[in-house]
mmCIF file of the N, C-alpha and C atoms, coordinates in Angstrom:
data_MODEL
# 
_entry.id   MODEL 
# 
loop_
_atom_site.group_PDB 
_atom_site.id 
_atom_site.type_symbol 
_atom_site.label_atom_id 
_atom_site.label_alt_id 
_atom_site.label_comp_id 
_atom_site.label_asym_id 
_atom_site.label_entity_id 
_atom_site.label_seq_id 
_atom_site.pdbx_PDB_ins_code 
_atom_site.Cartn_x 
_atom_site.Cartn_y 
_atom_site.Cartn_z 
_atom_site.occupancy 
_atom_site.B_iso_or_equiv 
_atom_site.pdbx_formal_charge 
_atom_site.auth_seq_id 
_atom_site.auth_comp_id 
_atom_site.auth_asym_id 
_atom_site.auth_atom_id 
_atom_site.pdbx_PDB_model_num 
ATOM 1   N N  . MET A 1 1  ? 0.593   -1.406 -0.154 1.00 0.00 ? 1  MET A N  1 
ATOM 2   C CA . MET A 1 1  ? -0.468  0.029  -0.351 1.00 0.00 ? 1  MET A CA 1 
ATOM 3   C C  . MET A 1 1  ? 0.901   1.487  0.182  1.00 0.00 ? 1  MET A C  1 
ATOM 4   N N  . ASP A 1 2  ? 0.730   2.034  -0.516 1.00 0.00 ? 2  ASP A N  1 
ATOM 5   C CA . ASP A 1 2  ? 1.514   3.513  -1.220 1.00 0.00 ? 2  ASP A CA 1 
ATOM 6   C C  . ASP A 1 2  ? 1.102   4.773  -0.434 1.00 0.00 ? 2  ASP A C  1 
ATOM 7   N N  . LEU A 1 3  ? 1.622   5.445  0.458  1.00 0.00 ? 3  LEU A N  1 
ATOM 8   C CA . LEU A 1 3  ? 1.100   6.848  0.762  1.00 0.00 ? 3  LEU A CA 1 
ATOM 9   C C  . LEU A 1 3  ? -0.511  7.497  0.542  1.00 0.00 ? 3  LEU A C  1 
ATOM 10  N N  . LEU A 1 4  ? -0.474  7.427  -0.856 1.00 0.00 ? 4  LEU A N  1 
ATOM 11  C CA . LEU A 1 4  ? -1.843  8.024  -1.779 1.00 0.00 ? 4  LEU A CA 1 
ATOM 12  C C  . LEU A 1 4  ? -2.737  7.121  -1.274 1.00 0.00 ? 4  LEU A C  1 
ATOM 13  N N  . THR A 1 5  ? -3.187  5.726  -1.433 1.00 0.00 ? 5  THR A N  1 
ATOM 14  C CA . THR A 1 5  ? -3.399  4.924  -0.768 1.00 0.00 ? 5  THR A CA 1 
ATOM 15  C C  . THR A 1 5  ? -4.138  5.157  0.706  1.00 0.00 ? 5  THR A C  1 
ATOM 16  N N  . ALA A 1 6  ? -3.354  5.431  1.112  1.00 0.00 ? 6  ALA A N  1 
ATOM 17  C CA . ALA A 1 6  ? -3.430  5.178  2.562  1.00 0.00 ? 6  ALA A CA 1 
ATOM 18  C C  . ALA A 1 6  ? -4.168  6.840  2.986  1.00 0.00 ? 6  ALA A C  1 
ATOM 19  N N  . ILE A 1 7  ? -3.739  7.985  2.468  1.00 0.00 ? 7  ILE A N  1 
ATOM 20  C CA . ILE A 1 7  ? -4.462  9.000  2.486  1.00 0.00 ? 7  ILE A CA 1 
ATOM 21  C C  . ILE A 1 7  ? -5.866  8.941  1.577  1.00 0.00 ? 7  ILE A C  1 
ATOM 22  N N  . GLU A 1 8  ? -5.895  8.445  0.819  1.00 0.00 ? 8  GLU A N  1 
ATOM 23  C CA . GLU A 1 8  ? -7.238  7.999  0.216  1.00 0.00 ? 8  GLU A CA 1 
ATOM 24  C C  . GLU A 1 8  ? -8.165  7.700  1.282  1.00 0.00 ? 8  GLU A C  1 
ATOM 25  N N  . LEU A 1 9  ? -8.103  6.542  1.458  1.00 0.00 ? 9  LEU A N  1 
ATOM 26  C CA . LEU A 1 9  ? -8.707  5.299  3.087  1.00 0.00 ? 9  LEU A CA 1 
ATOM 27  C C  . LEU A 1 9  ? -8.792  6.573  3.909  1.00 0.00 ? 9  LEU A C  1 
ATOM 28  N N  . LEU A 1 10 ? -7.945  7.407  4.503  1.00 0.00 ? 10 LEU A N  1 
ATOM 29  C CA . LEU A 1 10 ? -8.398  8.216  5.552  1.00 0.00 ? 10 LEU A CA 1 
ATOM 30  C C  . LEU A 1 10 ? -9.218  9.211  5.270  1.00 0.00 ? 10 LEU A C  1 
ATOM 31  N N  . ILE A 1 11 ? -9.068  9.910  4.364  1.00 0.00 ? 11 ILE A N  1 
ATOM 32  C CA . ILE A 1 11 ? -10.343 10.680 3.978  1.00 0.00 ? 11 ILE A CA 1 
ATOM 33  C C  . ILE A 1 11 ? -11.591 10.105 3.607  1.00 0.00 ? 11 ILE A C  1 
ATOM 34  N N  . LEU A 1 12 ? -11.875 8.980  3.323  1.00 0.00 ? 12 LEU A N  1 
ATOM 35  C CA . LEU A 1 12 ? -12.976 8.119  3.031  1.00 0.00 ? 12 LEU A CA 1 
ATOM 36  C C  . LEU A 1 12 ? -13.663 7.919  4.114  1.00 0.00 ? 12 LEU A C  1 
ATOM 37  N N  . SER A 1 13 ? -12.837 7.450  5.108  1.00 0.00 ? 13 SER A N  1 
ATOM 38  C CA . SER A 1 13 ? -12.941 6.638  6.332  1.00 0.00 ? 13 SER A CA 1 
ATOM 39  C C  . SER A 1 13 ? -13.750 8.038  7.251  1.00 0.00 ? 13 SER A C  1 
ATOM 40  N N  . ALA A 1 14 ? -12.846 9.169  6.923  1.00 0.00 ? 14 ALA A N  1 
ATOM 41  C CA . ALA A 1 14 ? -13.440 10.410 7.858  1.00 0.00 ? 14 ALA A CA 1 
ATOM 42  C C  . ALA A 1 14 ? -15.025 10.932 7.103  1.00 0.00 ? 14 ALA A C  1 
ATOM 43  N N  . VAL A 1 15 ? -14.875 10.608 5.928  1.00 0.00 ? 15 VAL A N  1 
ATOM 44  C CA . VAL A 1 15 ? -16.337 11.214 5.259  1.00 0.00 ? 15 VAL A CA 1 
ATOM 45  C C  . VAL A 1 15 ? -17.170 10.348 5.580  1.00 0.00 ? 15 VAL A C  1 
ATOM 46  N N  . LEU A 1 16 ? -17.018 9.335  5.756  1.00 0.00 ? 16 LEU A N  1 
ATOM 47  C CA . LEU A 1 16 ? -18.482 8.249  5.859  1.00 0.00 ? 16 LEU A CA 1 
ATOM 48  C C  . LEU A 1 16 ? -18.300 8.430  7.347  1.00 0.00 ? 16 LEU A C  1 
ATOM 49  N N  . ALA A 1 17 ? -17.501 8.760  7.888  1.00 0.00 ? 17 ALA A N  1 
ATOM 50  C CA . ALA A 1 17 ? -17.432 8.811  9.585  1.00 0.00 ? 17 ALA A CA 1 
ATOM 51  C C  . ALA A 1 17 ? -19.051 10.219 10.380 1.00 0.00 ? 17 ALA A C  1 
ATOM 52  N N  . ALA A 1 18 ? -18.457 11.081 9.517  1.00 0.00 ? 18 ALA A N  1 
ATOM 53  C CA . ALA A 1 18 ? -19.009 12.332 9.822  1.00 0.00 ? 18 ALA A CA 1 
ATOM 54  C C  . ALA A 1 18 ? -20.432 12.379 9.400  1.00 0.00 ? 18 ALA A C  1 
ATOM 55  N N  . ALA A 1 19 ? -20.707 11.510 8.279  1.00 0.00 ? 19 ALA A N  1 
ATOM 56  C CA . ALA A 1 19 ? -22.295 11.243 7.635  1.00 0.00 ? 19 ALA A CA 1 
ATOM 57  C C  . ALA A 1 19 ? -22.751 10.269 8.777  1.00 0.00 ? 19 ALA A C  1 
ATOM 58  N N  . GLY A 1 20 ? -22.205 8.943  8.741  1.00 0.00 ? 20 GLY A N  1 
ATOM 59  C CA . GLY A 1 20 ? -22.718 8.204  10.125 1.00 0.00 ? 20 GLY A CA 1 
ATOM 60  C C  . GLY A 1 20 ? -23.064 8.947  11.532 1.00 0.00 ? 20 GLY A C  1 
ATOM 61  N N  . GLY A 1 21 ? -21.954 9.484  11.946 1.00 0.00 ? 21 GLY A N  1 
ATOM 62  C CA . GLY A 1 21 ? -22.582 10.395 12.826 1.00 0.00 ? 21 GLY A CA 1 
ATOM 63  C C  . GLY A 1 21 ? -23.687 11.195 12.837 1.00 0.00 ? 21 GLY A C  1 
ATOM 64  N N  . ALA A 1 22 ? -23.312 12.065 11.759 1.00 0.00 ? 22 ALA A N  1 
ATOM 65  C CA . ALA A 1 22 ? -24.877 13.348 11.878 1.00 0.00 ? 22 ALA A CA 1 
ATOM 66  C C  . ALA A 1 22 ? -26.272 12.375 11.352 1.00 0.00 ? 22 ALA A C  1 
ATOM 67  N N  . VAL A 1 23 ? -26.249 11.091 10.760 1.00 0.00 ? 23 VAL A N  1 
ATOM 68  C CA . VAL A 1 23 ? -27.165 10.269 10.840 1.00 0.00 ? 23 VAL A CA 1 
ATOM 69  C C  . VAL A 1 23 ? -27.845 9.989  12.185 1.00 0.00 ? 23 VAL A C  1 
ATOM 70  N N  . THR A 1 24 ? -26.534 9.563  12.473 1.00 0.00 ? 24 THR A N  1 
ATOM 71  C CA . THR A 1 24 ? -26.890 9.092  14.466 1.00 0.00 ? 24 THR A CA 1 
ATOM 72  C C  . THR A 1 24 ? -27.351 10.058 15.615 1.00 0.00 ? 24 THR A C  1 
ATOM 73  N N  . GLY A 1 25 ? -27.105 11.060 15.255 1.00 0.00 ? 25 GLY A N  1 
ATOM 74  C CA . GLY A 1 25 ? -27.220 12.576 16.249 1.00 0.00 ? 25 GLY A CA 1 
ATOM 75  C C  . GLY A 1 25 ? -28.718 12.683 15.835 1.00 0.00 ? 25 GLY A C  1 
ATOM 76  N N  . LEU A 1 26 ? -29.115 12.871 14.613 1.00 0.00 ? 26 LEU A N  1 
ATOM 77  C CA . LEU A 1 26 ? -30.182 13.078 14.436 1.00 0.00 ? 26 LEU A CA 1 
ATOM 78  C C  . LEU A 1 26 ? -30.965 11.972 14.574 1.00 0.00 ? 26 LEU A C  1 
ATOM 79  N N  . LYS A 1 27 ? -30.948 10.533 15.190 1.00 0.00 ? 27 LYS A N  1 
ATOM 80  C CA . LYS A 1 27 ? -31.794 9.481  15.280 1.00 0.00 ? 27 LYS A CA 1 
ATOM 81  C C  . LYS A 1 27 ? -31.545 9.831  16.935 1.00 0.00 ? 27 LYS A C  1 
ATOM 82  N N  . ILE A 1 28 ? -31.051 9.691  17.854 1.00 0.00 ? 28 ILE A N  1 
ATOM 83  C CA . ILE A 1 28 ? -30.798 9.991  18.759 1.00 0.00 ? 28 ILE A CA 1 
ATOM 84  C C  . ILE A 1 28 ? -31.305 11.408 19.814 1.00 0.00 ? 28 ILE A C  1 
ATOM 85  N N  . GLY A 1 29 ? -30.767 12.493 19.127 1.00 0.00 ? 29 GLY A N  1 
ATOM 86  C CA . GLY A 1 29 ? -30.854 13.463 19.815 1.00 0.00 ? 29 GLY A CA 1 
ATOM 87  C C  . GLY A 1 29 ? -32.073 14.380 19.210 1.00 0.00 ? 29 GLY A C  1 
ATOM 88  N N  . GLY A 1 30 ? -32.388 14.532 17.413 1.00 0.00 ? 30 GLY A N  1 
ATOM 89  C CA . GLY A 1 30 ? -32.859 15.664 17.080 1.00 0.00 ? 30 GLY A CA 1 
ATOM 90  C C  . GLY A 1 30 ? -34.556 16.120 17.583 1.00 0.00 ? 30 GLY A C  1 
ATOM 91  N N  . GLU A 1 31 ? -34.853 15.498 18.175 1.00 0.00 ? 31 GLU A N  1 
ATOM 92  C CA . GLU A 1 31 ? -36.220 15.154 19.542 1.00 0.00 ? 31 GLU A CA 1 
ATOM 93  C C  . GLU A 1 31 ? -35.688 16.508 20.191 1.00 0.00 ? 31 GLU A C  1 
ATOM 94  N N  . PHE A 1 32 ? -34.460 16.143 20.756 1.00 0.00 ? 32 PHE A N  1 
ATOM 95  C CA . PHE A 1 32 ? -34.666 17.001 21.942 1.00 0.00 ? 32 PHE A CA 1 
ATOM 96  C C  . PHE A 1 32 ? -33.384 18.199 21.885 1.00 0.00 ? 32 PHE A C  1 
ATOM 97  N N  . LEU A 1 33 ? -32.627 18.503 20.911 1.00 0.00 ? 33 LEU A N  1 
ATOM 98  C CA . LEU A 1 33 ? -31.086 19.001 20.473 1.00 0.00 ? 33 LEU A CA 1 
ATOM 99  C C  . LEU A 1 33 ? -31.758 20.231 19.756 1.00 0.00 ? 33 LEU A C  1 
ATOM 100 N N  . GLY A 1 34 ? -32.979 19.478 18.702 1.00 0.00 ? 34 GLY A N  1 
ATOM 101 C CA . GLY A 1 34 ? -33.128 20.403 17.212 1.00 0.00 ? 34 GLY A CA 1 
ATOM 102 C C  . GLY A 1 34 ? -32.441 19.249 16.226 1.00 0.00 ? 34 GLY A C  1 
ATOM 103 N N  . LYS A 1 35 ? -32.853 19.409 15.293 1.00 0.00 ? 35 LYS A N  1 
ATOM 104 C CA . LYS A 1 35 ? -32.008 19.108 14.236 1.00 0.00 ? 35 LYS A CA 1 
ATOM 105 C C  . LYS A 1 35 ? -30.690 19.405 13.680 1.00 0.00 ? 35 LYS A C  1 
ATOM 106 N N  . GLU A 1 36 ? -30.399 20.551 13.574 1.00 0.00 ? 36 GLU A N  1 
ATOM 107 C CA . GLU A 1 36 ? -29.022 21.043 13.223 1.00 0.00 ? 36 GLU A CA 1 
ATOM 108 C C  . GLU A 1 36 ? -27.957 20.630 13.879 1.00 0.00 ? 36 GLU A C  1 
ATOM 109 N N  . LEU A 1 37 ? -28.469 20.972 15.600 1.00 0.00 ? 37 LEU A N  1 
ATOM 110 C CA . LEU A 1 37 ? -27.269 20.848 16.451 1.00 0.00 ? 37 LEU A CA 1 
ATOM 111 C C  . LEU A 1 37 ? -27.026 19.671 16.436 1.00 0.00 ? 37 LEU A C  1 
ATOM 112 N N  . ALA A 1 38 ? -27.890 18.717 16.598 1.00 0.00 ? 38 ALA A N  1 
ATOM 113 C CA . ALA A 1 38 ? -27.927 17.353 16.896 1.00 0.00 ? 38 ALA A CA 1 
ATOM 114 C C  . ALA A 1 38 ? -26.693 16.635 15.287 1.00 0.00 ? 38 ALA A C  1 
ATOM 115 N N  . ALA A 1 39 ? -27.166 17.396 14.218 1.00 0.00 ? 39 ALA A N  1 
ATOM 116 C CA . ALA A 1 39 ? -26.904 16.117 13.486 1.00 0.00 ? 39 ALA A CA 1 
ATOM 117 C C  . ALA A 1 39 ? -25.034 17.629 13.538 1.00 0.00 ? 39 ALA A C  1 
ATOM 118 N N  . MET A 1 40 ? -24.822 18.183 13.964 1.00 0.00 ? 40 MET A N  1 
ATOM 119 C CA . MET A 1 40 ? -23.529 18.831 13.215 1.00 0.00 ? 40 MET A CA 1 
ATOM 120 C C  . MET A 1 40 ? -22.422 18.167 14.519 1.00 0.00 ? 40 MET A C  1 
ATOM 121 N N  . MET A 1 41 ? -23.350 17.942 15.586 1.00 0.00 ? 41 MET A N  1 
ATOM 122 C CA . MET A 1 41 ? -22.883 17.075 17.127 1.00 0.00 ? 41 MET A CA 1 
ATOM 123 C C  . MET A 1 41 ? -22.263 15.887 16.521 1.00 0.00 ? 41 MET A C  1 
ATOM 124 N N  . GLY A 1 42 ? -23.221 15.006 15.757 1.00 0.00 ? 42 GLY A N  1 
ATOM 125 C CA . GLY A 1 42 ? -22.630 13.854 15.527 1.00 0.00 ? 42 GLY A CA 1 
ATOM 126 C C  . GLY A 1 42 ? -21.947 14.144 14.623 1.00 0.00 ? 42 GLY A C  1 
ATOM 127 N N  . ALA A 1 43 ? -21.796 14.652 13.863 1.00 0.00 ? 43 ALA A N  1 
ATOM 128 C CA . ALA A 1 43 ? -20.599 14.871 12.738 1.00 0.00 ? 43 ALA A CA 1 
ATOM 129 C C  . ALA A 1 43 ? -19.407 15.323 13.161 1.00 0.00 ? 43 ALA A C  1 
ATOM 130 N N  . PHE A 1 44 ? -19.489 16.008 14.012 1.00 0.00 ? 44 PHE A N  1 
ATOM 131 C CA . PHE A 1 44 ? -18.213 16.319 14.686 1.00 0.00 ? 44 PHE A CA 1 
ATOM 132 C C  . PHE A 1 44 ? -17.486 15.428 15.888 1.00 0.00 ? 44 PHE A C  1 
ATOM 133 N N  . PHE A 1 45 ? -18.081 14.545 16.634 1.00 0.00 ? 45 PHE A N  1 
ATOM 134 C CA . PHE A 1 45 ? -17.905 13.487 17.910 1.00 0.00 ? 45 PHE A CA 1 
ATOM 135 C C  . PHE A 1 45 ? -17.670 11.877 16.658 1.00 0.00 ? 45 PHE A C  1 
ATOM 136 N N  . GLY A 1 46 ? -18.546 11.740 15.991 1.00 0.00 ? 46 GLY A N  1 
ATOM 137 C CA . GLY A 1 46 ? -18.791 10.693 14.800 1.00 0.00 ? 46 GLY A CA 1 
ATOM 138 C C  . GLY A 1 46 ? -17.032 10.574 14.423 1.00 0.00 ? 46 GLY A C  1 
ATOM 139 N N  . PRO A 1 47 ? -15.924 11.119 13.781 1.00 0.00 ? 47 PRO A N  1 
ATOM 140 C CA . PRO A 1 47 ? -15.189 10.775 13.694 1.00 0.00 ? 47 PRO A CA 1 
ATOM 141 C C  . PRO A 1 47 ? -14.268 10.607 14.544 1.00 0.00 ? 47 PRO A C  1 
ATOM 142 N N  . SER A 1 48 ? -14.350 10.577 15.579 1.00 0.00 ? 48 SER A N  1 
ATOM 143 C CA . SER A 1 48 ? -13.425 10.355 16.547 1.00 0.00 ? 48 SER A CA 1 
ATOM 144 C C  . SER A 1 48 ? -13.349 9.106  17.223 1.00 0.00 ? 48 SER A C  1 
ATOM 145 N N  . SER A 1 49 ? -14.155 8.612  17.132 1.00 0.00 ? 49 SER A N  1 
ATOM 146 C CA . SER A 1 49 ? -14.140 6.908  17.500 1.00 0.00 ? 49 SER A CA 1 
ATOM 147 C C  . SER A 1 49 ? -13.922 6.000  16.330 1.00 0.00 ? 49 SER A C  1 
ATOM 148 N N  . VAL A 1 50 ? -13.645 6.292  14.900 1.00 0.00 ? 50 VAL A N  1 
ATOM 149 C CA . VAL A 1 50 ? -13.456 5.185  13.773 1.00 0.00 ? 50 VAL A CA 1 
ATOM 150 C C  . VAL A 1 50 ? -12.339 5.922  12.999 1.00 0.00 ? 50 VAL A C  1 
ATOM 151 N N  . LEU A 1 51 ? -11.331 7.022  13.674 1.00 0.00 ? 51 LEU A N  1 
ATOM 152 C CA . LEU A 1 51 ? -10.237 7.198  13.068 1.00 0.00 ? 51 LEU A CA 1 
ATOM 153 C C  . LEU A 1 51 ? -9.477  6.496  13.441 1.00 0.00 ? 51 LEU A C  1 
ATOM 154 N N  . PRO A 1 52 ? -9.058  6.341  14.692 1.00 0.00 ? 52 PRO A N  1 
ATOM 155 C CA . PRO A 1 52 ? -8.329  5.690  15.637 1.00 0.00 ? 52 PRO A CA 1 
ATOM 156 C C  . PRO A 1 52 ? -7.994  4.365  14.856 1.00 0.00 ? 52 PRO A C  1 
ATOM 157 N N  . ALA A 1 53 ? -9.331  3.691  14.621 1.00 0.00 ? 53 ALA A N  1 
ATOM 158 C CA . ALA A 1 53 ? -9.375  2.024  14.538 1.00 0.00 ? 53 ALA A CA 1 
ATOM 159 C C  . ALA A 1 53 ? -8.724  2.185  13.281 1.00 0.00 ? 53 ALA A C  1 
ATOM 160 N N  . VAL A 1 54 ? -8.982  3.177  12.214 1.00 0.00 ? 54 VAL A N  1 
ATOM 161 C CA . VAL A 1 54 ? -8.730  3.574  10.540 1.00 0.00 ? 54 VAL A CA 1 
ATOM 162 C C  . VAL A 1 54 ? -7.211  3.443  10.645 1.00 0.00 ? 54 VAL A C  1 
ATOM 163 N N  . VAL A 1 55 ? -6.488  4.442  11.270 1.00 0.00 ? 55 VAL A N  1 
ATOM 164 C CA . VAL A 1 55 ? -5.601  4.634  11.105 1.00 0.00 ? 55 VAL A CA 1 
ATOM 165 C C  . VAL A 1 55 ? -4.208  3.121  11.484 1.00 0.00 ? 55 VAL A C  1 
ATOM 166 N N  . LEU A 1 56 ? -4.719  2.261  12.718 1.00 0.00 ? 56 LEU A N  1 
ATOM 167 C CA . LEU A 1 56 ? -4.239  1.325  13.141 1.00 0.00 ? 56 LEU A CA 1 
ATOM 168 C C  . LEU A 1 56 ? -4.598  0.360  12.088 1.00 0.00 ? 56 LEU A C  1 
ATOM 169 N N  . GLY A 1 57 ? -5.572  0.029  11.370 1.00 0.00 ? 57 GLY A N  1 
ATOM 170 C CA . GLY A 1 57 ? -5.633  -0.734 10.288 1.00 0.00 ? 57 GLY A CA 1 
ATOM 171 C C  . GLY A 1 57 ? -5.021  -0.261 9.133  1.00 0.00 ? 57 GLY A C  1 
ATOM 172 N N  . ILE A 1 58 ? -4.841  1.081  8.856  1.00 0.00 ? 58 ILE A N  1 
ATOM 173 C CA . ILE A 1 58 ? -4.019  1.008  7.840  1.00 0.00 ? 58 ILE A CA 1 
ATOM 174 C C  . ILE A 1 58 ? -2.497  0.820  8.098  1.00 0.00 ? 58 ILE A C  1 
ATOM 175 N N  . ILE A 1 59 ? -1.929  1.086  9.552  1.00 0.00 ? 59 ILE A N  1 
ATOM 176 C CA . ILE A 1 59 ? -0.510  0.975  9.824  1.00 0.00 ? 59 ILE A CA 1 
ATOM 177 C C  . ILE A 1 59 ? -0.678  -1.216 9.706  1.00 0.00 ? 59 ILE A C  1 
ATOM 178 N N  . VAL A 1 60 ? -1.375  -1.681 10.174 1.00 0.00 ? 60 VAL A N  1 
ATOM 179 C CA . VAL A 1 60 ? -1.459  -3.082 9.967  1.00 0.00 ? 60 VAL A CA 1 
ATOM 180 C C  . VAL A 1 60 ? -1.142  -3.760 8.856  1.00 0.00 ? 60 VAL A C  1 
ATOM 181 N N  . LEU A 1 61 ? -2.073  -2.897 7.960  1.00 0.00 ? 61 LEU A N  1 
ATOM 182 C CA . LEU A 1 61 ? -2.063  -3.028 6.423  1.00 0.00 ? 61 LEU A CA 1 
ATOM 183 C C  . LEU A 1 61 ? -0.860  -2.899 5.855  1.00 0.00 ? 61 LEU A C  1 
ATOM 184 N N  . ALA A 1 62 ? -0.431  -1.580 5.862  1.00 0.00 ? 62 ALA A N  1 
ATOM 185 C CA . ALA A 1 62 ? 1.343   -1.165 5.690  1.00 0.00 ? 62 ALA A CA 1 
ATOM 186 C C  . ALA A 1 62 ? 2.180   -2.713 6.332  1.00 0.00 ? 62 ALA A C  1 
ATOM 187 N N  . TRP A 1 63 ? 2.194   -2.557 7.208  1.00 0.00 ? 63 TRP A N  1 
ATOM 188 C CA . TRP A 1 63 ? 2.887   -4.077 8.111  1.00 0.00 ? 63 TRP A CA 1 
ATOM 189 C C  . TRP A 1 63 ? 2.976   -5.273 7.456  1.00 0.00 ? 63 TRP A C  1 
ATOM 190 N N  . LEU A 1 64 ? 1.721   -5.623 7.402  1.00 0.00 ? 64 LEU A N  1 
ATOM 191 C CA . LEU A 1 64 ? 1.606   -7.144 6.636  1.00 0.00 ? 64 LEU A CA 1 
ATOM 192 C C  . LEU A 1 64 ? 1.991   -7.146 5.009  1.00 0.00 ? 64 LEU A C  1 
ATOM 193 N N  . LYS A 1 65 ? 2.623   -5.830 4.250  1.00 0.00 ? 65 LYS A N  1 
ATOM 194 C CA . LYS A 1 65 ? 2.752   -6.091 2.868  1.00 0.00 ? 65 LYS A CA 1 
ATOM 195 C C  . LYS A 1 65 ? 4.717   -5.985 2.681  1.00 0.00 ? 65 LYS A C  1 
# 
């Protein structure tokens, strides 16, 4: 795996994590916080749990090659 592929995977995972966090925020807190605030908070905090796992996965994939 080259550096460009690793960066592309990291960007793709960040975008998908933000989208998933926004949808989850709407589902969980949309009624209480308002839809816009819940989506914004979900998009902000969603990648915080995904990106460390993706970085670790990329390191393992690079090491196995």
